DSSP file (Angstrom, degrees, kcal/mol; ACC not computed):
  #  RESIDUE AA STRUCTURE BP1 BP2  ACC     N-H-->O    O-->H-N    N-H-->O    O-->H-N    TCO  KAPPA ALPHA  PHI   PSI    X-CA   Y-CA   Z-CA
    1    1 A M              0   0    0      0, 0.0     2,-0.1     0, 0.0     0, 0.0   0.000 360.0 360.0 360.0 125.3   13.5    3.0    6.5
    2    2 A P        -     0   0    0      0, 0.0     2,-0.2     0, 0.0     0, 0.0  -0.358 360.0-110.6 -71.1 150.4   10.4    1.7    4.6
    3    3 A L        -     0   0    0      1,-0.1     2,-0.1     4,-0.1     0, 0.0  -0.572  28.3-129.3 -78.4 140.1    7.6    4.1    3.7
    4    4 A N     >  -     0   0    0     -2,-0.2     4,-2.6     1,-0.1     5,-0.2  -0.311  35.8 -91.6 -79.7 175.3    4.3    3.7    5.5
    5    5 A Y  H  > S+     0   0    0      1,-0.2     4,-2.6     2,-0.2     5,-0.2   0.901 126.0  49.0 -56.0 -47.2    1.1    3.5    3.6
    6    6 A Q  H  > S+     0   0    0      1,-0.2     4,-2.2     2,-0.2    -1,-0.2   0.881 111.9  49.5 -63.8 -38.3    0.4    7.3    3.6
    7    7 A N  H  > S+     0   0    0      2,-0.2     4,-2.5     1,-0.2    -1,-0.2   0.912 110.9  49.9 -65.9 -42.1    3.9    8.1    2.5
    8    8 A Q  H  X S+     0   0    0     -4,-2.6     4,-2.7     1,-0.2    -2,-0.2   0.932 111.4  48.9 -60.5 -45.6    3.6    5.5   -0.4
    9    9 A L  H  X S+     0   0    0     -4,-2.6     4,-2.5    -5,-0.2    -1,-0.2   0.904 110.9  50.6 -61.1 -42.2    0.3    7.1   -1.4
   10   10 A S  H  X S+     0   0    0     -4,-2.2     4,-2.2     2,-0.2    -1,-0.2   0.920 111.8  46.2 -62.9 -45.8    1.8   10.6   -1.3
   11   11 A V  H  X S+     0   0    0     -4,-2.5     4,-2.3     2,-0.2     5,-0.2   0.916 112.3  51.5 -63.9 -43.4    4.8    9.6   -3.5
   12   12 A L  H  X S+     0   0    0     -4,-2.7     4,-2.5     1,-0.2    -2,-0.2   0.923 110.7  47.9 -59.9 -45.6    2.5    7.8   -5.9
   13   13 A K  H  X S+     0   0    0     -4,-2.5     4,-2.6     1,-0.2    -1,-0.2   0.894 110.0  53.8 -61.6 -40.7    0.3   10.8   -6.2
   14   14 A D  H  X S+     0   0    0     -4,-2.2     4,-2.1     2,-0.2    -2,-0.2   0.926 111.3  43.9 -61.4 -45.8    3.3   13.1   -6.8
   15   15 A I  H  X S+     0   0    0     -4,-2.3     4,-2.5     2,-0.2     5,-0.2   0.930 114.4  49.3 -67.5 -44.2    4.7   11.0   -9.6
   16   16 A L  H  X S+     0   0    0     -4,-2.5     4,-2.5     1,-0.2    -1,-0.2   0.909 110.4  52.1 -59.4 -41.2    1.2   10.6  -11.3
   17   17 A S  H  X S+     0   0    0     -4,-2.6     4,-2.9     2,-0.2     5,-0.3   0.896 109.0  49.5 -62.4 -41.4    0.8   14.4  -10.9
   18   18 A E  H  X S+     0   0    0     -4,-2.1     4,-2.9     2,-0.2     6,-0.5   0.919 111.5  48.4 -64.7 -43.5    4.1   15.0  -12.6
   19   19 A H  H  X S+     0   0    0     -4,-2.5     4,-1.4     1,-0.2    -2,-0.2   0.905 114.7  47.4 -61.3 -40.0    3.2   12.7  -15.5
   20   20 A Q  H  < S+     0   0    0     -4,-2.5    -2,-0.2    -5,-0.2    -1,-0.2   0.933 120.3  34.8 -68.1 -47.0   -0.1   14.4  -15.8
   21   21 A S  H  < S+     0   0    0     -4,-2.9    -2,-0.2     1,-0.2    -3,-0.2   0.863 126.9  36.0 -80.1 -35.9    1.1   18.0  -15.8
   22   22 A D  H  < S-     0   0    0     -4,-2.9    -3,-0.2    -5,-0.3    -2,-0.2   0.655  89.2-141.2 -92.8 -16.2    4.4   17.6  -17.6
   23   23 A C  S  < S+     0   0    0     -4,-1.4    52,-0.3    -5,-0.4     2,-0.3   0.792  74.3  81.0  56.8  29.1    3.3   14.9  -20.1
   24   24 A C        +     0   0    0     -6,-0.5     2,-0.3    50,-0.1    -2,-0.2  -0.975  48.9 156.2-154.0 164.8    6.7   13.2  -19.7
   25   25 A G        -     0   0    0     -2,-0.3     2,-0.3    -3,-0.1    46,-0.1  -0.955  31.4 -99.5-171.5-175.3    8.5   10.9  -17.3
   26   26 A T     >  -     0   0    0     -2,-0.3     4,-1.8     1,-0.1     5,-0.1  -0.815  27.2-116.2-123.6 162.0   11.3    8.4  -16.9
   27   27 A V  H  > S+     0   0    0     -2,-0.3     4,-2.6     1,-0.2     5,-0.2   0.890 116.9  56.6 -61.5 -39.8   11.6    4.7  -16.7
   28   28 A S  H  > S+     0   0    0      1,-0.2     4,-2.2     2,-0.2    -1,-0.2   0.853 104.7  52.1 -64.7 -32.7   12.8    4.9  -13.1
   29   29 A E  H  > S+     0   0    0      2,-0.2     4,-2.6     1,-0.2    -1,-0.2   0.913 109.8  49.1 -66.5 -41.0    9.5    6.8  -12.2
   30   30 A C  H  X S+     0   0    0     -4,-1.8     4,-2.4     2,-0.2    -2,-0.2   0.917 111.4  49.5 -62.3 -42.5    7.5    4.0  -13.9
   31   31 A E  H  X S+     0   0    0     -4,-2.6     4,-2.2     2,-0.2    -2,-0.2   0.896 111.4  49.2 -63.6 -40.1    9.5    1.4  -11.9
   32   32 A Q  H  X S+     0   0    0     -4,-2.2     4,-2.6     2,-0.2    -2,-0.2   0.917 111.4  48.4 -66.5 -42.7    8.9    3.3   -8.7
   33   33 A M  H  X S+     0   0    0     -4,-2.6     4,-2.9     1,-0.2     5,-0.2   0.897 110.1  53.2 -63.1 -39.0    5.2    3.6   -9.3
   34   34 A E  H  X S+     0   0    0     -4,-2.4     4,-2.2    -5,-0.2    -2,-0.2   0.930 111.3  45.1 -60.5 -46.3    5.1   -0.2  -10.1
   35   35 A R  H  X S+     0   0    0     -4,-2.2     4,-2.5     2,-0.2    -2,-0.2   0.909 114.4  49.0 -64.5 -42.9    6.8   -1.0   -6.8
   36   36 A L  H  X S+     0   0    0     -4,-2.6     4,-2.7     2,-0.2     5,-0.2   0.939 112.4  46.9 -63.1 -47.8    4.5    1.4   -4.9
   37   37 A A  H  X S+     0   0    0     -4,-2.9     4,-2.3     1,-0.2    -1,-0.2   0.912 113.4  49.4 -61.7 -42.5    1.3    0.0   -6.4
   38   38 A K  H  X S+     0   0    0     -4,-2.2     4,-1.4    -5,-0.2    -1,-0.2   0.919 113.0  46.7 -63.1 -44.1    2.5   -3.6   -5.8
   39   39 A S  H  X S+     0   0    0     -4,-2.5     4,-0.5     1,-0.2    -2,-0.2   0.906 113.4  48.1 -64.4 -42.5    3.3   -2.8   -2.2
   40   40 A M  H >< S+     0   0    0     -4,-2.7     3,-0.7     1,-0.2     6,-0.3   0.849 107.7  55.3 -69.7 -34.0    0.0   -1.0   -1.6
   41   41 A L  H 3< S+     0   0    0     -4,-2.3    -1,-0.2     1,-0.2    -2,-0.2   0.841 109.1  48.5 -65.2 -32.0   -2.0   -3.8   -3.2
   42   42 A A  H 3< S+     0   0    0     -4,-1.4     2,-0.4    -5,-0.2    -1,-0.2   0.569  91.6 100.8 -83.2  -9.4   -0.4   -6.2   -0.8
   43   43 A N    X<  -     0   0    0     -3,-0.7     3,-1.6    -4,-0.5    -3,-0.0  -0.636  67.5-146.1 -83.9 129.1   -1.1   -4.0    2.2
   44   44 A A  T 3  S+     0   0    0     -2,-0.4    -1,-0.1     1,-0.3    -4,-0.0   0.711  97.4  66.9 -64.5 -20.1   -4.1   -5.0    4.3
   45   45 A Q  T 3  S+     0   0    0      2,-0.1     2,-0.3    -5,-0.0    -1,-0.3   0.672  76.1 106.2 -74.5 -17.7   -4.7   -1.3    5.0
   46   46 A T  S <  S-     0   0    0     -3,-1.6     2,-0.1    -6,-0.3     5,-0.0  -0.473  74.2-125.1 -70.7 126.2   -5.6   -0.7    1.3
   47   47 A K    >>  -     0   0    0     -2,-0.3     3,-1.2     1,-0.1     4,-1.0  -0.407  14.9-122.2 -70.1 146.2   -9.3   -0.2    0.8
   48   48 A E  H >> S+     0   0    0      1,-0.3     3,-0.7     2,-0.2     4,-0.6   0.875 111.2  58.1 -55.1 -41.3  -11.0   -2.5   -1.7
   49   49 A E  H 34 S+     0   0    0      1,-0.2     4,-0.4     2,-0.2    -1,-0.3   0.751 105.2  50.7 -65.7 -22.5  -12.3    0.5   -3.8
   50   50 A V  H <> S+     0   0    0     -3,-1.2     4,-2.4     1,-0.2    -1,-0.2   0.714  91.5  78.5 -84.9 -21.8   -8.7    1.7   -4.3
   51   51 A K  H <X S+     0   0    0     -4,-1.0     4,-2.6    -3,-0.7     5,-0.2   0.861  89.4  52.2 -60.9 -39.7   -7.3   -1.7   -5.5
   52   52 A K  H  X S+     0   0    0     -4,-0.6     4,-2.2     2,-0.2    -1,-0.2   0.908 111.0  48.6 -64.0 -40.4   -8.7   -1.4   -9.1
   53   53 A T  H  > S+     0   0    0     -4,-0.4     4,-2.4     2,-0.2    -2,-0.2   0.922 111.7  49.2 -63.3 -43.9   -7.1    2.0   -9.5
   54   54 A L  H  X S+     0   0    0     -4,-2.4     4,-2.6     1,-0.2    -2,-0.2   0.883 109.2  52.6 -63.7 -38.2   -3.8    0.6   -8.1
   55   55 A E  H  X S+     0   0    0     -4,-2.6     4,-2.4     2,-0.2    -1,-0.2   0.912 110.1  48.5 -62.3 -41.9   -4.0   -2.4  -10.5
   56   56 A N  H  X S+     0   0    0     -4,-2.2     4,-2.6     2,-0.2    -2,-0.2   0.896 112.0  48.4 -64.9 -40.4   -4.5    0.1  -13.4
   57   57 A I  H  X S+     0   0    0     -4,-2.4     4,-2.6     2,-0.2    -2,-0.2   0.897 110.2  52.7 -65.7 -40.3   -1.5    2.2  -12.2
   58   58 A Y  H  X S+     0   0    0     -4,-2.6     4,-2.5     2,-0.2    -2,-0.2   0.937 111.9  44.9 -59.5 -48.0    0.6   -1.0  -11.9
   59   59 A Y  H  X S+     0   0    0     -4,-2.4     4,-2.7     1,-0.2     5,-0.3   0.918 112.2  52.1 -63.4 -44.0   -0.3   -2.0  -15.5
   60   60 A Y  H  X S+     0   0    0     -4,-2.6     4,-2.7     1,-0.2    -1,-0.2   0.911 111.7  47.4 -56.5 -44.4    0.4    1.5  -16.8
   61   61 A S  H  X S+     0   0    0     -4,-2.6     4,-2.5     2,-0.2    -2,-0.2   0.910 111.3  49.5 -66.8 -43.8    3.8    1.5  -15.1
   62   62 A Q  H  X S+     0   0    0     -4,-2.5     4,-0.8     1,-0.2    -2,-0.2   0.933 116.3  42.2 -60.9 -46.2    4.8   -1.9  -16.4
   63   63 A T  H >< S+     0   0    0     -4,-2.7     3,-0.5     1,-0.2     4,-0.4   0.902 113.7  53.2 -68.0 -40.9    3.8   -1.0  -19.9
   64   64 A G  H >< S+     0   0    0     -4,-2.7     3,-1.3    -5,-0.3    -2,-0.2   0.890 102.8  55.3 -62.5 -42.1    5.4    2.5  -19.6
   65   65 A K  H 3< S+     0   0    0     -4,-2.5    -1,-0.2     1,-0.3    -2,-0.2   0.761 112.3  44.7 -67.3 -21.8    8.8    1.2  -18.5
   66   66 A G  T << S+     0   0    0     -4,-0.8    -1,-0.3    -3,-0.5     2,-0.2   0.425  88.6 114.3 -97.5   0.7    9.0   -1.0  -21.6
   67   67 A S    <   -     0   0    0     -3,-1.3     3,-0.5    -4,-0.4     4,-0.1  -0.506  56.9-153.1 -76.4 136.1    7.7    1.7  -24.0
   68   68 A S  S    S+     0   0    0      1,-0.3     2,-0.2    -2,-0.2    -1,-0.1   0.693  99.4  41.3 -78.2 -18.2   10.2    2.9  -26.7
   69   69 A E  S  > S+     0   0    0      1,-0.1     4,-2.4     2,-0.1    -1,-0.3  -0.617  71.7 165.6-125.8  69.9    8.2    6.2  -26.7
   70   70 A L  H  > S+     0   0    0     -3,-0.5     4,-2.7    -2,-0.2     5,-0.2   0.882  74.3  51.1 -58.2 -44.5    7.5    6.8  -23.0
   71   71 A N  H  > S+     0   0    0      1,-0.2     4,-2.3     2,-0.2    -1,-0.2   0.887 111.6  47.9 -64.6 -37.0    6.5   10.5  -23.4
   72   72 A Q  H  > S+     0   0    0     -3,-0.3     4,-2.4     2,-0.2    -1,-0.2   0.898 110.6  52.5 -66.2 -40.4    4.0    9.6  -26.1
   73   73 A Y  H  X S+     0   0    0     -4,-2.4     4,-1.2     2,-0.2    -2,-0.2   0.917 110.3  47.7 -60.3 -44.8    2.7    6.8  -24.0
   74   74 A I  H  < S+     0   0    0     -4,-2.7     3,-0.4     1,-0.2    -2,-0.2   0.915 111.0  51.3 -62.9 -43.7    2.2    9.2  -21.1
   75   75 A Q  H >< S+     0   0    0     -4,-2.3     3,-1.4   -52,-0.3    -2,-0.2   0.906 107.6  52.8 -60.1 -42.0    0.5   11.7  -23.4
   76   76 A T  H 3< S+     0   0    0     -4,-2.4     3,-0.3     1,-0.3    -1,-0.2   0.774 109.0  51.2 -64.3 -26.8   -1.9    9.0  -24.6
   77   77 A N  T 3X S+     0   0    0     -4,-1.2     4,-2.7    -3,-0.4    -1,-0.3   0.149  71.5 115.3 -98.9  18.7   -2.8    8.2  -21.0
   78   78 A Q  H <> S+     0   0    0     -3,-1.4     4,-2.3     1,-0.2    -1,-0.2   0.890  77.4  50.2 -57.4 -42.1   -3.7   11.7  -19.9
   79   79 A A  H  > S+     0   0    0     -3,-0.3     4,-2.2    -4,-0.2    -1,-0.2   0.903 112.1  48.3 -64.3 -39.8   -7.4   10.8  -19.3
   80   80 A N  H  > S+     0   0    0      2,-0.2     4,-3.0     1,-0.2     5,-0.2   0.924 109.8  51.9 -64.5 -44.6   -6.4    7.8  -17.3
   81   81 A L  H  X S+     0   0    0     -4,-2.7     4,-2.4     1,-0.2    -2,-0.2   0.912 110.3  48.8 -59.1 -43.4   -3.9    9.8  -15.2
   82   82 A T  H  X S+     0   0    0     -4,-2.3     4,-2.3    -5,-0.2    -1,-0.2   0.928 112.9  47.7 -61.4 -45.8   -6.6   12.4  -14.5
   83   83 A Q  H  X S+     0   0    0     -4,-2.2     4,-2.9     1,-0.2    -2,-0.2   0.916 112.0  49.1 -62.8 -44.2   -9.1    9.7  -13.4
   84   84 A W  H  X S+     0   0    0     -4,-3.0     4,-2.8     2,-0.2     5,-0.2   0.895 109.9  51.3 -64.9 -39.5   -6.5    7.9  -11.2
   85   85 A M  H  X S+     0   0    0     -4,-2.4     4,-2.2    -5,-0.2    -1,-0.2   0.937 112.5  46.6 -61.4 -45.5   -5.6   11.1   -9.5
   86   86 A D  H  X S+     0   0    0     -4,-2.3     4,-2.5     1,-0.2     5,-0.2   0.934 112.9  50.1 -60.2 -46.3   -9.3   11.8   -8.8
   87   87 A D  H  X S+     0   0    0     -4,-2.9     4,-3.4     1,-0.2     5,-0.4   0.925 111.2  47.6 -59.5 -46.8   -9.8    8.2   -7.6
   88   88 A L  H  X S+     0   0    0     -4,-2.8     4,-1.3     1,-0.2    -1,-0.2   0.867 114.0  47.0 -67.0 -35.5   -6.8    8.4   -5.2
   89   89 A H  H  < S+     0   0    0     -4,-2.2    -1,-0.2    -5,-0.2    -2,-0.2   0.886 120.4  39.1 -70.4 -37.8   -7.9   11.8   -3.8
   90   90 A T  H  < S+     0   0    0     -4,-2.5    -2,-0.2    -5,-0.2    -3,-0.2   0.905 122.9  37.1 -77.6 -44.1  -11.5   10.6   -3.4
   91   91 A L  H  <        0   0    0     -4,-3.4    -3,-0.2    -5,-0.2    -2,-0.2   0.688 360.0 360.0 -89.0 -19.5  -11.0    7.0   -2.2
   92   92 A S     <        0   0    0     -4,-1.3    -1,-0.2    -5,-0.4    -2,-0.1   0.495 360.0 360.0 -87.1 360.0   -7.9    7.4    0.0
């Protein structure tokens, strides 16, 4: 059963929150965030103001899954993760 928009948003927030709080993650989490962001960007329900944040998360996920030092990459992006979490809570 496919996830609806609110479920996708919830899962995306959960993974971002884990990356933010734990400063570590997995390639499969990056792949899942990439799929979620791509799906949400294609959804007509997605507000215009959220799209830039989703694009940034998509890029972060793509780069992260190819990183040889994923945990270091996540650590380097802590400020971005905080901003994206704020954006998703505010704009969604």
